[in-house]
TORZA-756209 format. One record per residue (C-alpha): residue number from 1; x, y, z; chain. Coordinates in steps of 0.05 Angstrom, whole numbers, plus 5000, padded with zeros to 4 digits. Each point is the difference from the previous one (the first is absolute). Last residue first. Layout:
N
NODE  nr   c1   c2   c3 kette
NODE NUM    X    Y    Z     A
...
***
This chain:
290
NODE  nr   c1   c2   c3 kette
NODE 290 8320 6763 6228     A
NODE 289 5004 5007 5076     A
NODE 288 4937 4993 5042     A
NODE 287 5009 5029 5070     A
NODE 286 4964 4978 5063     A
NODE 285 5011 5037 5065     A
NODE 284 4980 4971 5067     A
NODE 283 4992 5046 5060     A
NODE 282 5028 4997 5071     A
NODE 281 4991 5031 5068     A
NODE 280 5044 4999 5062     A
NODE 279 4997 5014 5074     A
NODE 278 5051 4991 5056     A
NODE 277 5060 5023 4960     A
NODE 276 4977 5058 4956     A
NODE 275 4986 4952 4943     A
NODE 274 4981 5010 4927     A
NODE 273 4996 4938 4955     A
NODE 272 4998 4995 4924     A
NODE 271 4986 4932 4971     A
NODE 270 5015 4989 4926     A
NODE 269 4966 4955 4949     A
NODE 268 5026 4996 4929     A
NODE 267 4963 4973 4939     A
NODE 266 5043 4990 4939     A
NODE 265 5051 5030 4952     A
NODE 264 5074 4992 5017     A
NODE 263 5058 5046 5019     A
NODE 262 4958 5049 5041     A
NODE 261 5018 5067 5029     A
NODE 260 4967 5031 5061     A
NODE 259 5007 5069 5031     A
NODE 258 4979 5003 5072     A
NODE 257 4955 5045 5041     A
NODE 256 5006 5005 5076     A
NODE 255 5045 5060 4999     A
NODE 254 5058 5021 5045     A
NODE 253 5051 4979 4947     A
NODE 252 4969 4970 4939     A
NODE 251 4994 4925 5000     A
NODE 250 5021 4958 4940     A
NODE 249 4960 4938 4982     A
NODE 248 5029 4948 4954     A
NODE 247 4962 4945 4963     A
NODE 246 5045 4946 4970     A
NODE 245 4965 4935 5016     A
NODE 244 4928 4991 4979     A
NODE 243 4939 5014 5045     A
NODE 242 4978 4989 5071     A
NODE 241 5016 5023 5070     A
NODE 240 5044 5060 4987     A
NODE 239 5011 5039 5065     A
NODE 238 4998 5076 5010     A
NODE 237 5016 5022 5071     A
NODE 236 4985 5067 5031     A
NODE 235 5025 5014 5070     A
NODE 234 4966 5060 5032     A
NODE 233 5041 5052 5039     A
NODE 232 4986 5056 4952     A
NODE 231 5009 4956 4938     A
NODE 230 5050 4942 5004     A
NODE 229 5017 4957 4940     A
NODE 228 5006 4926 4985     A
NODE 227 4999 4960 4935     A
NODE 226 4995 4925 5008     A
NODE 225 5066 4965 4987     A
NODE 224 5050 4988 4945     A
NODE 223 5066 4985 5033     A
NODE 222 5053 5054 4990     A
NODE 221 4999 5024 5072     A
NODE 220 5017 4930 5022     A
NODE 219 5068 5003 4965     A
NODE 218 5018 4959 4940     A
NODE 217 5054 4950 4979     A
NODE 216 4953 4946 4976     A
NODE 215 5016 4926 4997     A
NODE 214 4976 4983 4930     A
NODE 213 5067 4978 4973     A
NODE 212 5007 4945 5052     A
NODE 211 5061 5005 5046     A
NODE 210 5065 4964 4984     A
NODE 209 5032 4978 5065     A
NODE 208 5062 5034 5029     A
NODE 207 5072 5001 4974     A
NODE 206 4996 5070 4972     A
NODE 205 4955 5023 5057     A
NODE 204 4929 5020 4982     A
NODE 203 4978 5072 5016     A
NODE 202 4925 4995 5010     A
NODE 201 4962 5063 5020     A
NODE 200 4973 5008 5070     A
NODE 199 4927 5019 5008     A
NODE 198 4988 5068 5031     A
NODE 197 4949 5013 5055     A
NODE 196 4997 5075 5009     A
NODE 195 5032 5037 5058     A
NODE 194 4968 5055 5039     A
NODE 193 4966 5066 4993     A
NODE 192 4961 5037 5052     A
NODE 191 4932 4997 4967     A
NODE 190 4951 5042 5039     A
NODE 189 4934 4967 5016     A
NODE 188 4938 5036 4975     A
NODE 187 4954 5023 5056     A
NODE 186 4945 4948 5014     A
NODE 185 4955 5031 4979     A
NODE 184 5013 5052 4945     A
NODE 183 4927 4998 4977     A
NODE 182 5019 4970 4932     A
NODE 181 4997 5014 4926     A
NODE 180 5019 4960 4938     A
NODE 179 4992 5013 4926     A
NODE 178 5012 4951 4943     A
NODE 177 5012 5008 4926     A
NODE 176 5025 4940 4961     A
NODE 175 5042 5035 4946     A
NODE 174 5012 4958 4938     A
NODE 173 5067 4999 4964     A
NODE 172 4996 4973 4929     A
NODE 171 5041 4937 4984     A
NODE 170 4940 4954 4994     A
NODE 169 4934 5036 5001     A
NODE 168 4952 5024 5053     A
NODE 167 4929 4991 5025     A
NODE 166 4961 5010 5065     A
NODE 165 5029 5068 5017     A
NODE 164 5009 5008 5075     A
NODE 163 4961 5048 5044     A
NODE 162 5013 4968 5067     A
NODE 161 4979 5033 5065     A
NODE 160 5027 4978 5068     A
NODE 159 4979 5031 5066     A
NODE 158 5043 4979 5058     A
NODE 157 4969 4962 5058     A
NODE 156 4978 5041 5060     A
NODE 155 5036 5000 5067     A
NODE 154 4963 5022 5063     A
NODE 153 4995 4932 5035     A
NODE 152 5068 4977 4976     A
NODE 151 5033 5062 5029     A
NODE 150 4968 4988 5068     A
NODE 149 5019 4926 4997     A
NODE 148 5074 5018 4994     A
NODE 147 5038 4978 4938     A
NODE 146 5054 4948 4993     A
NODE 145 4953 4940 5006     A
NODE 144 4956 5028 4945     A
NODE 143 5056 4988 4949     A
NODE 142 4985 4925 5004     A
NODE 141 4936 5011 4959     A
NODE 140 4955 4940 4992     A
NODE 139 5039 4964 5055     A
NODE 138 5008 4927 4984     A
NODE 137 4963 4935 5014     A
NODE 136 5044 4942 4979     A
NODE 135 5007 4970 5070     A
NODE 134 4925 4991 5003     A
NODE 133 5000 4954 4938     A
NODE 132 4946 5026 4955     A
NODE 131 5029 4973 4934     A
NODE 130 5044 5021 4943     A
NODE 129 5043 4954 4958     A
NODE 128 5051 5029 4952     A
NODE 127 5022 4954 4944     A
NODE 126 5058 4989 4952     A
NODE 125 4996 4966 4932     A
NODE 124 5064 4987 4959     A
NODE 123 4984 4991 4926     A
NODE 122 5047 5058 4983     A
NODE 121 4956 5046 5043     A
NODE 120 4937 4976 5036     A
NODE 119 4961 5041 5051     A
NODE 118 4950 4969 5049     A
NODE 117 4957 5039 5049     A
NODE 116 4963 4955 5050     A
NODE 115 4943 5017 5047     A
NODE 114 4992 4948 5055     A
NODE 113 4938 4980 5039     A
NODE 112 5002 5000 5077     A
NODE 111 4937 5042 5010     A
NODE 110 4978 5046 4943     A
NODE 109 4935 5016 5036     A
NODE 108 5014 5075 5002     A
NODE 107 5011 5001 4925     A
NODE 106 5067 5009 4965     A
NODE 105 5026 5066 4973     A
NODE 104 5063 4994 4957     A
NODE 103 5060 5046 5007     A
NODE 102 5052 5027 4953     A
NODE 101 5074 5020 4998     A
NODE 100 5009 4992 5075     A
NODE  99 5076 4994 4996     A
NODE  98 5046 5006 4940     A
NODE  97 5064 4960 4991     A
NODE  96 5047 4999 4940     A
NODE  95 4988 5024 4929     A
NODE  94 4931 5029 4985     A
NODE  93 4946 4951 4980     A
NODE  92 4941 5014 4953     A
NODE  91 4940 4953 5003     A
NODE  90 4984 5023 5071     A
NODE  89 4943 4966 5038     A
NODE  88 4929 5028 4996     A
NODE  87 4964 4936 5017     A
NODE  86 5004 4968 4931     A
NODE  85 4998 4923 5005     A
NODE  84 4928 5004 5026     A
NODE  83 4985 4949 5054     A
NODE  82 5052 4959 5039     A
NODE  81 5053 5016 4979     A
NODE  80 5037 5060 4971     A
NODE  79 5035 5004 4934     A
NODE  78 5064 5019 4963     A
NODE  77 5032 4948 4954     A
NODE  76 4935 4964 4980     A
NODE  75 4964 5066 4989     A
NODE  74 5008 5072 5021     A
NODE  73 5054 5031 4958     A
NODE  72 5074 4995 5020     A
NODE  71 5040 5062 4983     A
NODE  70 5071 5000 5026     A
NODE  69 5053 5052 5016     A
NODE  68 5073 4978 4994     A
NODE  67 5052 5039 5039     A
NODE  66 5014 4969 5069     A
NODE  65 4963 4936 4986     A
NODE  64 4971 4959 5058     A
NODE  63 4932 5034 4992     A
NODE  62 4976 4995 5072     A
NODE  61 4926 5008 5011     A
NODE  60 4948 5028 5048     A
NODE  59 4930 4981 5024     A
NODE  58 4950 5027 5050     A
NODE  57 4937 4961 5021     A
NODE  56 4946 5048 5024     A
NODE  55 4946 4974 5045     A
NODE  54 4924 5007 5006     A
NODE  53 4965 5018 5065     A
NODE  52 4971 5067 4976     A
NODE  51 5055 5040 5035     A
NODE  50 5055 4963 4962     A
NODE  49 5051 4953 5030     A
NODE  48 5073 4997 4976     A
NODE  47 5038 4942 4969     A
NODE  46 5073 4983 4987     A
NODE  45 5055 5014 4949     A
NODE  44 4988 4937 4959     A
NODE  43 5057 4995 4950     A
NODE  42 5009 4989 4925     A
NODE  41 5068 4974 4977     A
NODE  40 5018 5019 4929     A
NODE  39 5052 4963 4958     A
NODE  38 5068 5018 4970     A
NODE  37 5023 5012 4928     A
NODE  36 5026 5070 5010     A
NODE  35 5052 5045 5032     A
NODE  34 5021 4948 5050     A
NODE  33 5032 5012 5068     A
NODE  32 5041 4939 5016     A
NODE  31 5004 4969 5069     A
NODE  30 4950 4944 4985     A
NODE  29 5045 4979 4942     A
NODE  28 5057 4979 5047     A
NODE  27 5068 5023 4977     A
NODE  26 5047 4941 4994     A
NODE  25 5067 5033 5012     A
NODE  24 4989 4997 5075     A
NODE  23 4994 4924 4996     A
NODE  22 5065 4995 4962     A
NODE  21 5036 5044 5050     A
NODE  20 4973 4957 5057     A
NODE  19 5021 4936 4965     A
NODE  18 5070 5026 4991     A
NODE  17 5004 5021 5073     A
NODE  16 4980 4931 5021     A
NODE  15 5052 4968 4955     A
NODE  14 5055 5046 5025     A
NODE  13 4980 4985 5072     A
NODE  12 5002 4925 4987     A
NODE  11 5071 5007 4972     A
NODE  10 5022 5038 5062     A
NODE   9 4967 4949 5045     A
NODE   8 5038 4943 4963     A
NODE   7 5069 5033 5001     A
NODE   6 5012 4988 5074     A
NODE   5 4983 4926 4992     A
NODE   4 5052 4994 4945     A
NODE   3 5055 5031 5042     A
NODE   2 4985 4952 5057     A
NODE   1 5003 4941 4953     A
***
């Protein structure tokens, strides 16, 4: 009997280890990084007050795909409530997360009402709810906190001029010409290098779980994102807000202009922003592609 009792803990340990190995082999779907087929989660970034007493509600989104871009027109699958369903929200969605993609001005007497942005993909609706909760007030420009008040008092916003063609054609490069100037205040920050965030690639073990075919093996630098460039200390960002999937903007080194190519005909809306840190300006560019 004594020998049998000694063998029971060992047998239990084997069973427990077997269960642990089996559990580890069951890869949880929430840990996968999907190329496509996933949903969009809109977010409320917070609100800021305006000088005239009105308020700005700022919204963002997370496209859960790592590769797939999505176009969701304003309508049942992309709308704001209450009021007009079109409040300037994106209809084109880059992969992954993008903050403060658009804002909605609400009146001074908005009170405790809610402004809701709902986006539906694959029959799965997700909502962002904005309201004037004091805890949700955010800094209009967090970069101001790193700059002395004397510099802020003398700084002037960059000058941004857009001379972009209004029409283009599928497959033909189109130059969207932009010029930027600045007063040099604050002095441009010097980039000292540093690491870049790099996603790991999957290397499944021979006896490990079978991963879905659409788990990407990509690096973050390969994700399609807004196009960024730096001109004389000014950051210039081109962002697609509306239009079909497949547009690509290529920045030219040390220039604010971009070269655009389009895979599909349609109406495209881009936002170009120029920022010296504490101050920024922006313009909207509409292009019709035939």
